[in-house]
C-alpha positions as CSV (number, residue, x, y, z in Angstrom):
1,M,12.4,-109.0,36.6
2,R,12.9,-105.3,37.6
3,T,10.5,-102.9,36.0
4,K,11.3,-99.9,33.8
5,T,10.9,-97.6,36.8
6,N,13.4,-99.7,38.8
7,W,16.1,-99.5,36.0
8,H,15.5,-95.8,35.7
9,E,15.9,-95.2,39.4
10,R,19.2,-97.2,39.5
11,Y,20.7,-94.8,36.9
12,I,19.4,-91.7,38.6
13,T,20.9,-92.8,42.0
14,N,24.1,-94.1,40.4
15,H,23.5,-97.6,41.5
16,A,23.9,-99.1,38.1
17,D,26.4,-101.6,39.4
18,W,26.7,-103.4,36.1
19,D,27.9,-100.3,34.3
20,S,31.7,-100.5,34.5
21,G,32.2,-97.7,31.9
22,R,34.1,-99.9,29.6
23,E,33.5,-102.8,27.1
24,D,33.1,-106.2,28.6
25,S,36.2,-108.4,28.1
26,N,34.0,-111.5,27.4
27,L,32.5,-109.7,24.4
28,T,35.9,-108.6,23.1
29,E,37.4,-112.1,23.5
30,I,34.6,-113.7,21.6
31,V,34.5,-111.2,18.8
32,N,38.3,-111.3,18.4
33,K,38.8,-115.0,18.7
34,I,35.9,-116.5,16.7
35,P,36.2,-114.0,15.0
36,I,32.9,-112.3,14.4
37,K,33.4,-110.0,11.5
38,P,31.9,-106.5,11.2
39,C,28.2,-106.8,10.5
40,K,24.8,-105.4,11.6
41,V,24.6,-105.9,15.4
42,L,21.8,-105.4,17.9
43,E,22.8,-104.9,21.5
44,V,19.9,-105.6,23.9
45,G,20.1,-103.7,27.1
46,C,22.9,-101.4,25.8
47,G,22.9,-99.2,28.9
48,T,25.2,-96.2,28.5
49,G,26.8,-97.6,25.4
50,S,30.3,-98.8,26.3
51,N,30.0,-102.1,24.4
52,A,28.2,-100.4,21.5
53,I,31.0,-97.9,21.2
54,W,33.6,-100.7,21.1
55,L,31.7,-102.6,18.4
56,A,31.3,-99.4,16.3
57,R,35.1,-98.8,16.6
58,K,35.5,-102.3,15.2
59,K,33.4,-101.3,12.2
60,F,30.1,-103.0,13.3
61,I,26.9,-101.3,12.3
62,V,25.4,-100.9,15.8
63,T,21.8,-100.6,17.0
64,G,21.5,-100.4,20.8
65,V,18.2,-100.7,22.7
66,D,17.5,-100.2,26.4
67,I,14.2,-100.0,28.3
68,T,15.5,-96.9,30.1
69,D,15.3,-93.5,28.5
70,L,18.1,-92.1,30.8
71,A,20.5,-94.9,29.7
72,I,19.8,-94.1,26.0
73,Q,20.4,-90.4,26.6
74,R,23.7,-91.1,28.3
75,A,24.7,-93.5,25.5
76,K,24.0,-90.8,22.9
77,E,26.0,-88.3,24.8
78,K,28.9,-90.7,25.2
79,T,29.0,-91.6,21.5
80,S,28.9,-88.0,20.5
81,K,31.9,-87.2,22.7
82,V,34.0,-90.0,21.2
83,G,32.9,-89.5,17.6
84,V,31.5,-92.9,16.7
85,S,28.2,-93.7,15.0
86,C,25.6,-95.9,16.8
87,K,21.8,-95.9,16.6
88,F,20.2,-95.9,20.1
89,L,16.5,-96.6,20.8
90,A,14.5,-96.6,24.0
91,A,12.5,-99.7,23.7
92,D,11.3,-102.8,25.5
93,F,12.8,-105.8,23.7
94,M,10.0,-108.1,24.9
95,K,7.1,-105.9,23.6
96,D,8.3,-103.3,21.1
97,K,9.2,-103.7,17.4
98,I,12.9,-103.0,16.9
99,K,13.7,-101.4,13.6
100,G,16.7,-102.5,11.5
101,A,16.2,-106.3,11.4
102,P,17.5,-108.7,10.4
103,F,20.7,-108.5,12.3
104,E,23.7,-110.8,12.0
105,F,24.8,-110.6,15.6
106,I,22.9,-110.0,18.8
107,F,24.6,-109.3,22.1
108,D,23.1,-108.9,25.6
109,R,25.0,-108.6,28.9
110,G,22.6,-109.5,31.6
111,C,19.2,-109.0,29.9
112,F,18.2,-112.7,29.3
113,H,19.1,-113.6,32.9
114,S,16.9,-110.9,34.3
115,F,13.7,-112.9,33.6
116,N,12.7,-115.2,36.4
117,S,10.6,-117.7,34.6
118,H,11.4,-120.3,32.0
119,K,8.5,-119.0,29.9
120,E,9.9,-115.4,29.8
121,R,13.5,-116.6,29.1
122,S,12.1,-118.8,26.3
123,K,10.2,-115.8,24.9
124,F,13.4,-113.7,25.0
125,A,15.2,-116.5,23.0
126,E,12.3,-116.6,20.5
127,N,12.4,-112.8,20.0
128,T,16.2,-113.0,19.5
129,F,15.7,-115.7,16.9
130,S,13.2,-113.5,15.1
131,Y,15.6,-110.6,14.8
132,L,18.5,-112.6,13.4
133,K,19.4,-113.6,9.8
134,N,19.9,-117.2,9.0
135,N,23.1,-118.4,10.7
136,G,23.2,-115.3,12.8
137,V,24.7,-115.5,16.2
138,W,23.7,-114.5,19.7
139,L,26.1,-113.9,22.6
140,T,24.6,-113.6,26.1
141,L,26.3,-113.1,29.4
142,V,24.4,-114.7,32.3
143,G,24.8,-114.5,36.0
144,S,25.9,-117.9,37.3
145,K,24.4,-119.6,40.4
146,D,27.7,-121.5,40.8
147,A,28.6,-118.9,43.4
148,P,27.1,-117.5,46.6
149,M,24.2,-115.1,46.1
150,R,25.4,-111.5,46.2
151,N,23.6,-108.3,47.1
152,P,24.0,-106.3,45.0
153,G,24.6,-108.7,42.3
154,P,23.1,-110.1,39.1
155,P,20.3,-112.7,38.9
156,Q,21.8,-116.2,39.0
157,R,21.0,-119.0,36.6
158,G,22.2,-122.5,36.1
159,A,23.4,-123.9,32.8
160,K,20.1,-125.9,32.5
161,D,18.1,-122.7,32.8
162,I,20.0,-121.3,29.7
163,I,19.9,-124.5,27.7
164,S,16.2,-125.3,28.2
165,A,15.2,-121.8,27.0
166,V,17.4,-121.4,24.0
167,E,17.8,-124.8,22.4
168,P,14.5,-124.8,20.5
169,Y,15.8,-121.8,18.6
170,F,19.6,-122.0,18.8
171,E,22.5,-124.3,18.4
172,I,24.9,-123.7,21.3
173,I,28.4,-123.2,20.0
174,S,30.0,-122.7,23.4
175,L,28.9,-122.3,27.0
176,Y,31.6,-121.7,29.6
177,S,32.1,-120.1,33.0
178,S,33.7,-116.7,33.3
179,Q,33.0,-113.5,35.3
180,F,31.5,-110.2,34.4
181,D,33.9,-107.4,33.6
182,S,33.2,-105.3,36.7
183,N,34.6,-102.5,38.9
184,M,33.8,-104.8,41.9
185,K,36.8,-106.2,43.8
186,N,35.5,-109.7,43.2
187,P,33.4,-109.7,40.0
188,P,30.3,-111.9,39.8
189,K,30.6,-115.2,38.1
190,A,29.0,-115.4,34.7
191,W,28.1,-117.9,31.9
192,V,29.2,-116.9,28.5
193,C,26.9,-118.5,25.9
194,L,27.5,-118.2,22.2
195,M,24.8,-119.6,19.9
196,K,23.9,-119.9,16.2
197,K,20.3,-119.5,14.9
198,R,18.7,-122.8,14.0
199,H,17.0,-123.5,10.7
200,I,13.4,-124.2,11.9
């Protein structure tokens, strides 16, 4: 996994390739089709706030967290300009206590997949479980290894990597192949995994 310093440097040098400047179409499709009704939502790894802004405009009560102070600063500036209300916090989801729980919906676009070991991904799933209400849902977008490795490009995981980490805590509602919404000519492949919190 990249360190806090790495993420910060990527924003400083404008090499945050994942930041398209707009909401991800995989998120909008899931929210609109399921549908997921407006509720308290936590976005983990919110970056500069594009997805949080879209959710806020859909009447969700949004808390966004990111490990990088610079990303949070830019997210706050962006929401101020467009006149929507979101709460943004600079925090490490794996270590810090996030205020506002329990949430009914958690979304991450490429955070879960950034952890290289099963143990770390399982811990991420356990943390997500702990922040959700009963029957709460988690949507994660994960780089898929069913494509050639790219540089730059997201970490790549197989379906088994996802399932083995999340199933102790979540019932998988859907897991399918898609691609990240990206400004790249050929966007990276992605898994779209929607889950519901188990009663343990």
